[in-house]
Biotite code that builds the C-alpha atoms (Angstrom):
import biotite.structure as struc

atoms = struc.array([
    struc.Atom([0.000, 0.000, 0.000], chain_id="A", res_id=1, res_name="MET", atom_name="CA", element="C"),
    struc.Atom([2.884, 2.370, 0.677], chain_id="A", res_id=2, res_name="ALA", atom_name="CA", element="C"),
    struc.Atom([4.201, 1.793, -2.830], chain_id="A", res_id=3, res_name="THR", atom_name="CA", element="C"),
    struc.Atom([0.795, 2.365, -4.405], chain_id="A", res_id=4, res_name="ILE", atom_name="CA", element="C"),
    struc.Atom([0.348, 5.559, -2.363], chain_id="A", res_id=5, res_name="SER", atom_name="CA", element="C"),
    struc.Atom([3.659, 7.040, -3.453], chain_id="A", res_id=6, res_name="ILE", atom_name="CA", element="C"),
    struc.Atom([3.057, 6.018, -7.083], chain_id="A", res_id=7, res_name="LEU", atom_name="CA", element="C"),
    struc.Atom([-0.314, 7.756, -7.046], chain_id="A", res_id=8, res_name="LEU", atom_name="CA", element="C"),
    struc.Atom([1.326, 10.836, -5.511], chain_id="A", res_id=9, res_name="CYS", atom_name="CA", element="C"),
    struc.Atom([3.870, 10.828, -8.324], chain_id="A", res_id=10, res_name="SER", atom_name="CA", element="C"),
    struc.Atom([1.141, 10.442, -10.924], chain_id="A", res_id=11, res_name="GLY", atom_name="CA", element="C"),
    struc.Atom([-0.839, 13.304, -9.405], chain_id="A", res_id=12, res_name="LEU", atom_name="CA", element="C"),
    struc.Atom([2.262, 15.477, -9.393], chain_id="A", res_id=13, res_name="ALA", atom_name="CA", element="C"),
    struc.Atom([2.741, 14.781, -13.103], chain_id="A", res_id=14, res_name="VAL", atom_name="CA", element="C"),
    struc.Atom([-0.898, 15.636, -13.833], chain_id="A", res_id=15, res_name="VAL", atom_name="CA", element="C"),
    struc.Atom([-0.671, 18.833, -11.794], chain_id="A", res_id=16, res_name="ILE", atom_name="CA", element="C"),
    struc.Atom([2.476, 19.972, -13.564], chain_id="A", res_id=17, res_name="SER", atom_name="CA", element="C"),
    struc.Atom([1.293, 19.074, -17.074], chain_id="A", res_id=18, res_name="SER", atom_name="CA", element="C"),
    struc.Atom([-0.016, 21.724, -19.430], chain_id="A", res_id=19, res_name="THR", atom_name="CA", element="C"),
    struc.Atom([-2.980, 19.632, -20.647], chain_id="A", res_id=20, res_name="TYR", atom_name="CA", element="C"),
    struc.Atom([-6.305, 21.006, -19.447], chain_id="A", res_id=21, res_name="SER", atom_name="CA", element="C"),
    struc.Atom([-9.074, 18.452, -18.914], chain_id="A", res_id=22, res_name="ILE", atom_name="CA", element="C"),
    struc.Atom([-11.826, 20.841, -17.847], chain_id="A", res_id=23, res_name="GLU", atom_name="CA", element="C"),
    struc.Atom([-12.768, 22.027, -21.347], chain_id="A", res_id=24, res_name="LYS", atom_name="CA", element="C"),
    struc.Atom([-14.537, 18.887, -22.656], chain_id="A", res_id=25, res_name="PRO", atom_name="CA", element="C"),
    struc.Atom([-16.373, 18.136, -19.406], chain_id="A", res_id=26, res_name="LEU", atom_name="CA", element="C"),
    struc.Atom([-19.816, 19.482, -18.602], chain_id="A", res_id=27, res_name="ASN", atom_name="CA", element="C"),
    struc.Atom([-19.992, 21.280, -15.229], chain_id="A", res_id=28, res_name="ASP", atom_name="CA", element="C"),
    struc.Atom([-23.606, 20.293, -14.490], chain_id="A", res_id=29, res_name="THR", atom_name="CA", element="C"),
    struc.Atom([-22.868, 16.565, -14.486], chain_id="A", res_id=30, res_name="ILE", atom_name="CA", element="C"),
    struc.Atom([-19.195, 16.435, -13.596], chain_id="A", res_id=31, res_name="PHE", atom_name="CA", element="C"),
    struc.Atom([-19.030, 19.247, -11.023], chain_id="A", res_id=32, res_name="GLY", atom_name="CA", element="C"),
    struc.Atom([-16.954, 22.393, -10.925], chain_id="A", res_id=33, res_name="ALA", atom_name="CA", element="C"),
    struc.Atom([-13.662, 22.406, -12.800], chain_id="A", res_id=34, res_name="HIS", atom_name="CA", element="C"),
    struc.Atom([-12.385, 25.927, -12.152], chain_id="A", res_id=35, res_name="GLY", atom_name="CA", element="C"),
    struc.Atom([-8.691, 26.503, -11.515], chain_id="A", res_id=36, res_name="GLU", atom_name="CA", element="C"),
    struc.Atom([-9.136, 26.939, -7.776], chain_id="A", res_id=37, res_name="PHE", atom_name="CA", element="C"),
    struc.Atom([-11.425, 23.904, -7.448], chain_id="A", res_id=38, res_name="MET", atom_name="CA", element="C"),
    struc.Atom([-9.094, 21.646, -9.431], chain_id="A", res_id=39, res_name="MET", atom_name="CA", element="C"),
    struc.Atom([-6.107, 22.809, -7.367], chain_id="A", res_id=40, res_name="ALA", atom_name="CA", element="C"),
    struc.Atom([-8.055, 22.118, -4.171], chain_id="A", res_id=41, res_name="LEU", atom_name="CA", element="C"),
    struc.Atom([-8.985, 18.634, -5.390], chain_id="A", res_id=42, res_name="LYS", atom_name="CA", element="C"),
    struc.Atom([-5.427, 17.714, -6.369], chain_id="A", res_id=43, res_name="TYR", atom_name="CA", element="C"),
    struc.Atom([-3.859, 19.067, -3.172], chain_id="A", res_id=44, res_name="VAL", atom_name="CA", element="C"),
    struc.Atom([-6.413, 17.270, -0.982], chain_id="A", res_id=45, res_name="THR", atom_name="CA", element="C"),
    struc.Atom([-5.842, 13.959, -2.743], chain_id="A", res_id=46, res_name="ILE", atom_name="CA", element="C"),
    struc.Atom([-2.086, 14.441, -2.642], chain_id="A", res_id=47, res_name="LEU", atom_name="CA", element="C"),
    struc.Atom([-2.139, 15.079, 1.114], chain_id="A", res_id=48, res_name="LEU", atom_name="CA", element="C"),
    struc.Atom([-4.251, 11.986, 1.788], chain_id="A", res_id=49, res_name="PHE", atom_name="CA", element="C"),
    struc.Atom([-1.907, 9.763, -0.224], chain_id="A", res_id=50, res_name="PHE", atom_name="CA", element="C"),
    struc.Atom([1.214, 11.297, 1.350], chain_id="A", res_id=51, res_name="LEU", atom_name="CA", element="C"),
    struc.Atom([-0.108, 10.732, 4.882], chain_id="A", res_id=52, res_name="PHE", atom_name="CA", element="C"),
    struc.Atom([-1.122, 7.203, 3.887], chain_id="A", res_id=53, res_name="SER", atom_name="CA", element="C"),
    struc.Atom([2.433, 6.603, 2.659], chain_id="A", res_id=54, res_name="PHE", atom_name="CA", element="C"),
    struc.Atom([3.830, 8.005, 5.918], chain_id="A", res_id=55, res_name="LEU", atom_name="CA", element="C"),
    struc.Atom([1.619, 5.757, 8.063], chain_id="A", res_id=56, res_name="CYS", atom_name="CA", element="C"),
    struc.Atom([2.436, 2.652, 6.022], chain_id="A", res_id=57, res_name="HIS", atom_name="CA", element="C"),
    struc.Atom([6.173, 3.394, 6.147], chain_id="A", res_id=58, res_name="SER", atom_name="CA", element="C"),
    struc.Atom([6.087, 3.838, 9.920], chain_id="A", res_id=59, res_name="LEU", atom_name="CA", element="C"),
    struc.Atom([4.020, 0.673, 10.231], chain_id="A", res_id=60, res_name="SER", atom_name="CA", element="C"),
    struc.Atom([6.675, -1.273, 8.338], chain_id="A", res_id=61, res_name="ILE", atom_name="CA", element="C"),
    struc.Atom([9.308, 0.192, 10.647], chain_id="A", res_id=62, res_name="ARG", atom_name="CA", element="C"),
    struc.Atom([7.472, -0.828, 13.834], chain_id="A", res_id=63, res_name="PHE", atom_name="CA", element="C"),
    struc.Atom([6.676, -4.343, 12.594], chain_id="A", res_id=64, res_name="VAL", atom_name="CA", element="C"),
    struc.Atom([10.339, -4.808, 11.582], chain_id="A", res_id=65, res_name="ASN", atom_name="CA", element="C"),
    struc.Atom([11.470, -3.645, 15.010], chain_id="A", res_id=66, res_name="GLN", atom_name="CA", element="C"),
    struc.Atom([9.011, -6.038, 16.675], chain_id="A", res_id=67, res_name="ALA", atom_name="CA", element="C"),
    struc.Atom([10.379, -8.904, 14.559], chain_id="A", res_id=68, res_name="ASN", atom_name="CA", element="C"),
    struc.Atom([13.899, -8.169, 15.758], chain_id="A", res_id=69, res_name="PHE", atom_name="CA", element="C"),
    struc.Atom([12.813, -7.775, 19.377], chain_id="A", res_id=70, res_name="LEU", atom_name="CA", element="C"),
    struc.Atom([10.938, -11.078, 19.362], chain_id="A", res_id=71, res_name="ILE", atom_name="CA", element="C"),
    struc.Atom([14.183, -12.912, 18.601], chain_id="A", res_id=72, res_name="ASN", atom_name="CA", element="C"),
    struc.Atom([16.255, -11.334, 21.375], chain_id="A", res_id=73, res_name="THR", atom_name="CA", element="C"),
    struc.Atom([17.241, -13.665, 24.216], chain_id="A", res_id=74, res_name="PRO", atom_name="CA", element="C"),
    struc.Atom([15.318, -13.337, 27.456], chain_id="A", res_id=75, res_name="GLN", atom_name="CA", element="C"),
    struc.Atom([17.365, -12.142, 30.404], chain_id="A", res_id=76, res_name="ASP", atom_name="CA", element="C"),
    struc.Atom([16.541, -9.868, 33.349], chain_id="A", res_id=77, res_name="PRO", atom_name="CA", element="C"),
    struc.Atom([18.754, -7.014, 32.125], chain_id="A", res_id=78, res_name="MET", atom_name="CA", element="C"),
    struc.Atom([17.184, -6.938, 28.653], chain_id="A", res_id=79, res_name="ASN", atom_name="CA", element="C"),
    struc.Atom([15.053, -3.921, 27.751], chain_id="A", res_id=80, res_name="VAL", atom_name="CA", element="C"),
    struc.Atom([12.929, -5.947, 25.323], chain_id="A", res_id=81, res_name="ALA", atom_name="CA", element="C"),
    struc.Atom([10.302, -7.214, 27.698], chain_id="A", res_id=82, res_name="THR", atom_name="CA", element="C"),
    struc.Atom([7.235, -8.988, 26.298], chain_id="A", res_id=83, res_name="PRO", atom_name="CA", element="C"),
    struc.Atom([5.128, -5.938, 27.190], chain_id="A", res_id=84, res_name="ASP", atom_name="CA", element="C"),
    struc.Atom([7.423, -3.639, 25.196], chain_id="A", res_id=85, res_name="TYR", atom_name="CA", element="C"),
    struc.Atom([7.375, -5.961, 22.179], chain_id="A", res_id=86, res_name="VAL", atom_name="CA", element="C"),
    struc.Atom([3.578, -6.086, 22.377], chain_id="A", res_id=87, res_name="THR", atom_name="CA", element="C"),
    struc.Atom([3.442, -2.288, 22.523], chain_id="A", res_id=88, res_name="GLU", atom_name="CA", element="C"),
    struc.Atom([5.678, -1.923, 19.460], chain_id="A", res_id=89, res_name="VAL", atom_name="CA", element="C"),
    struc.Atom([3.611, -4.466, 17.520], chain_id="A", res_id=90, res_name="LEU", atom_name="CA", element="C"),
    struc.Atom([0.373, -2.696, 18.481], chain_id="A", res_id=91, res_name="GLU", atom_name="CA", element="C"),
    struc.Atom([1.799, 0.628, 17.265], chain_id="A", res_id=92, res_name="LYS", atom_name="CA", element="C"),
    struc.Atom([2.641, -0.992, 13.930], chain_id="A", res_id=93, res_name="GLY", atom_name="CA", element="C"),
    struc.Atom([-0.842, -2.462, 13.621], chain_id="A", res_id=94, res_name="SER", atom_name="CA", element="C"),
    struc.Atom([-2.501, 0.844, 14.470], chain_id="A", res_id=95, res_name="MET", atom_name="CA", element="C"),
    struc.Atom([-0.398, 2.742, 11.930], chain_id="A", res_id=96, res_name="LEU", atom_name="CA", element="C"),
    struc.Atom([-1.255, 0.132, 9.301], chain_id="A", res_id=97, res_name="ASN", atom_name="CA", element="C"),
    struc.Atom([-4.957, 0.557, 10.059], chain_id="A", res_id=98, res_name="THR", atom_name="CA", element="C"),
    struc.Atom([-4.717, 4.362, 9.841], chain_id="A", res_id=99, res_name="VAL", atom_name="CA", element="C"),
    struc.Atom([-2.746, 4.108, 6.583], chain_id="A", res_id=100, res_name="GLY", atom_name="CA", element="C"),
    struc.Atom([-5.355, 1.779, 5.093], chain_id="A", res_id=101, res_name="ASN", atom_name="CA", element="C"),
    struc.Atom([-8.163, 4.110, 6.161], chain_id="A", res_id=102, res_name="ARG", atom_name="CA", element="C"),
    struc.Atom([-6.436, 7.106, 4.595], chain_id="A", res_id=103, res_name="LEU", atom_name="CA", element="C"),
    struc.Atom([-5.811, 5.165, 1.396], chain_id="A", res_id=104, res_name="PHE", atom_name="CA", element="C"),
    struc.Atom([-9.393, 3.928, 1.127], chain_id="A", res_id=105, res_name="TYR", atom_name="CA", element="C"),
    struc.Atom([-10.732, 7.399, 1.930], chain_id="A", res_id=106, res_name="THR", atom_name="CA", element="C"),
    struc.Atom([-8.581, 8.885, -0.827], chain_id="A", res_id=107, res_name="ALA", atom_name="CA", element="C"),
    struc.Atom([-10.176, 6.639, -3.461], chain_id="A", res_id=108, res_name="LEU", atom_name="CA", element="C"),
    struc.Atom([-13.478, 8.583, -3.557], chain_id="A", res_id=109, res_name="PRO", atom_name="CA", element="C"),
    struc.Atom([-11.446, 11.786, -3.506], chain_id="A", res_id=110, res_name="LEU", atom_name="CA", element="C"),
    struc.Atom([-9.527, 10.550, -6.532], chain_id="A", res_id=111, res_name="LEU", atom_name="CA", element="C"),
    struc.Atom([-12.829, 10.083, -8.320], chain_id="A", res_id=112, res_name="LEU", atom_name="CA", element="C"),
    struc.Atom([-13.816, 13.580, -7.169], chain_id="A", res_id=113, res_name="TRP", atom_name="CA", element="C"),
    struc.Atom([-11.751, 14.906, -10.074], chain_id="A", res_id=114, res_name="ILE", atom_name="CA", element="C"),
    struc.Atom([-14.374, 13.539, -12.464], chain_id="A", res_id=115, res_name="PHE", atom_name="CA", element="C"),
    struc.Atom([-17.396, 14.737, -10.520], chain_id="A", res_id=116, res_name="GLY", atom_name="CA", element="C"),
    struc.Atom([-19.744, 14.095, -7.607], chain_id="A", res_id=117, res_name="PRO", atom_name="CA", element="C"),
    struc.Atom([-21.583, 11.101, -9.108], chain_id="A", res_id=118, res_name="VAL", atom_name="CA", element="C"),
    struc.Atom([-18.541, 8.806, -8.970], chain_id="A", res_id=119, res_name="LEU", atom_name="CA", element="C"),
    struc.Atom([-17.718, 10.010, -5.453], chain_id="A", res_id=120, res_name="VAL", atom_name="CA", element="C"),
    struc.Atom([-21.193, 9.045, -4.294], chain_id="A", res_id=121, res_name="PHE", atom_name="CA", element="C"),
    struc.Atom([-21.014, 5.589, -5.921], chain_id="A", res_id=122, res_name="LEU", atom_name="CA", element="C"),
    struc.Atom([-17.551, 4.890, -4.509], chain_id="A", res_id=123, res_name="CYS", atom_name="CA", element="C"),
    struc.Atom([-18.614, 6.049, -1.030], chain_id="A", res_id=124, res_name="SER", atom_name="CA", element="C"),
    struc.Atom([-21.663, 3.777, -1.117], chain_id="A", res_id=125, res_name="ILE", atom_name="CA", element="C"),
    struc.Atom([-19.358, 0.899, -2.071], chain_id="A", res_id=126, res_name="THR", atom_name="CA", element="C"),
    struc.Atom([-16.863, 1.663, 0.706], chain_id="A", res_id=127, res_name="LEU", atom_name="CA", element="C"),
    struc.Atom([-19.428, 1.676, 3.531], chain_id="A", res_id=128, res_name="VAL", atom_name="CA", element="C"),
    struc.Atom([-20.037, -2.132, 3.410], chain_id="A", res_id=129, res_name="PRO", atom_name="CA", element="C"),
    struc.Atom([-16.287, -2.676, 2.955], chain_id="A", res_id=130, res_name="LEU", atom_name="CA", element="C"),
    struc.Atom([-15.478, -0.688, 6.091], chain_id="A", res_id=131, res_name="PHE", atom_name="CA", element="C"),
    struc.Atom([-18.247, -2.448, 7.974], chain_id="A", res_id=132, res_name="TYR", atom_name="CA", element="C"),
    struc.Atom([-16.818, -5.874, 7.083], chain_id="A", res_id=133, res_name="ASN", atom_name="CA", element="C"),
    struc.Atom([-13.314, -4.744, 8.064], chain_id="A", res_id=134, res_name="LEU", atom_name="CA", element="C"),
    struc.Atom([-14.450, -3.393, 11.431], chain_id="A", res_id=135, res_name="ASP", atom_name="CA", element="C"),
    struc.Atom([-16.920, -6.008, 12.636], chain_id="A", res_id=136, res_name="PHE", atom_name="CA", element="C"),
    struc.Atom([-16.251, -9.731, 12.676], chain_id="A", res_id=137, res_name="VAL", atom_name="CA", element="C"),
    struc.Atom([-19.457, -11.744, 12.346], chain_id="A", res_id=138, res_name="PRO", atom_name="CA", element="C"),
    struc.Atom([-19.935, -14.422, 15.008], chain_id="A", res_id=139, res_name="PRO", atom_name="CA", element="C"),
    struc.Atom([-19.396, -17.895, 13.567], chain_id="A", res_id=140, res_name="THR", atom_name="CA", element="C"),
    struc.Atom([-20.496, -20.233, 16.375], chain_id="A", res_id=141, res_name="ARG", atom_name="CA", element="C"),
    struc.Atom([-22.099, -20.017, 19.756], chain_id="A", res_id=142, res_name="LYS", atom_name="CA", element="C"),
    struc.Atom([-19.654, -20.420, 22.564], chain_id="A", res_id=143, res_name="GLY", atom_name="CA", element="C"),
    struc.Atom([-16.252, -19.066, 23.324], chain_id="A", res_id=144, res_name="LYS", atom_name="CA", element="C"),
    struc.Atom([-12.755, -20.486, 23.588], chain_id="A", res_id=145, res_name="VAL", atom_name="CA", element="C"),
    struc.Atom([-11.032, -20.307, 26.931], chain_id="A", res_id=146, res_name="ASN", atom_name="CA", element="C"),
    struc.Atom([-7.278, -19.850, 27.473], chain_id="A", res_id=147, res_name="GLU", atom_name="CA", element="C"),
    struc.Atom([-6.472, -23.545, 27.078], chain_id="A", res_id=148, res_name="ILE", atom_name="CA", element="C"),
    struc.Atom([-8.341, -23.896, 23.817], chain_id="A", res_id=149, res_name="GLY", atom_name="CA", element="C"),
    struc.Atom([-11.330, -25.870, 25.094], chain_id="A", res_id=150, res_name="ASN", atom_name="CA", element="C"),
    struc.Atom([-14.676, -24.702, 23.831], chain_id="A", res_id=151, res_name="ARG", atom_name="CA", element="C"),
    struc.Atom([-17.176, -23.601, 26.443], chain_id="A", res_id=152, res_name="GLU", atom_name="CA", element="C"),
    struc.Atom([-20.802, -23.506, 25.338], chain_id="A", res_id=153, res_name="PHE", atom_name="CA", element="C"),
    struc.Atom([-23.256, -21.065, 26.771], chain_id="A", res_id=154, res_name="GLU", atom_name="CA", element="C"),
    struc.Atom([-26.855, -21.924, 27.449], chain_id="A", res_id=155, res_name="SER", atom_name="CA", element="C"),
    struc.Atom([-29.367, -20.200, 25.195], chain_id="A", res_id=156, res_name="VAL", atom_name="CA", element="C"),
])
């Protein structure tokens, strides 16, 4: 995702710096406003979302790498890499990955914002079920697993 974010930032930078103007053939009533200020606002907003997504994914890779190294350190009382610290580093990496994914997925409707509000609406409607499925895990069976791995069933 970090690579895709930085590639999209590069592509947007090329489009911003090019001399080709796309707003002439498009109709403003269907495709939204394409004035100079509005197009600049759209490109800068999208660019910022992708740059922050790249930053979060890069930091996530850094924290997960550090956690991988810390997991393999030998356990002794004088070591700074306690299991709690390793867990904290791994949780930071997971949180940054989640934030980076959210920024990336939020930038997709903004990328379609260049072409008008209709595509933004359709993409947003598509992303709502996707976010719901990413956030909530549906229950598969009744009962829960205890620490040992034995299944305990609850009465209905």
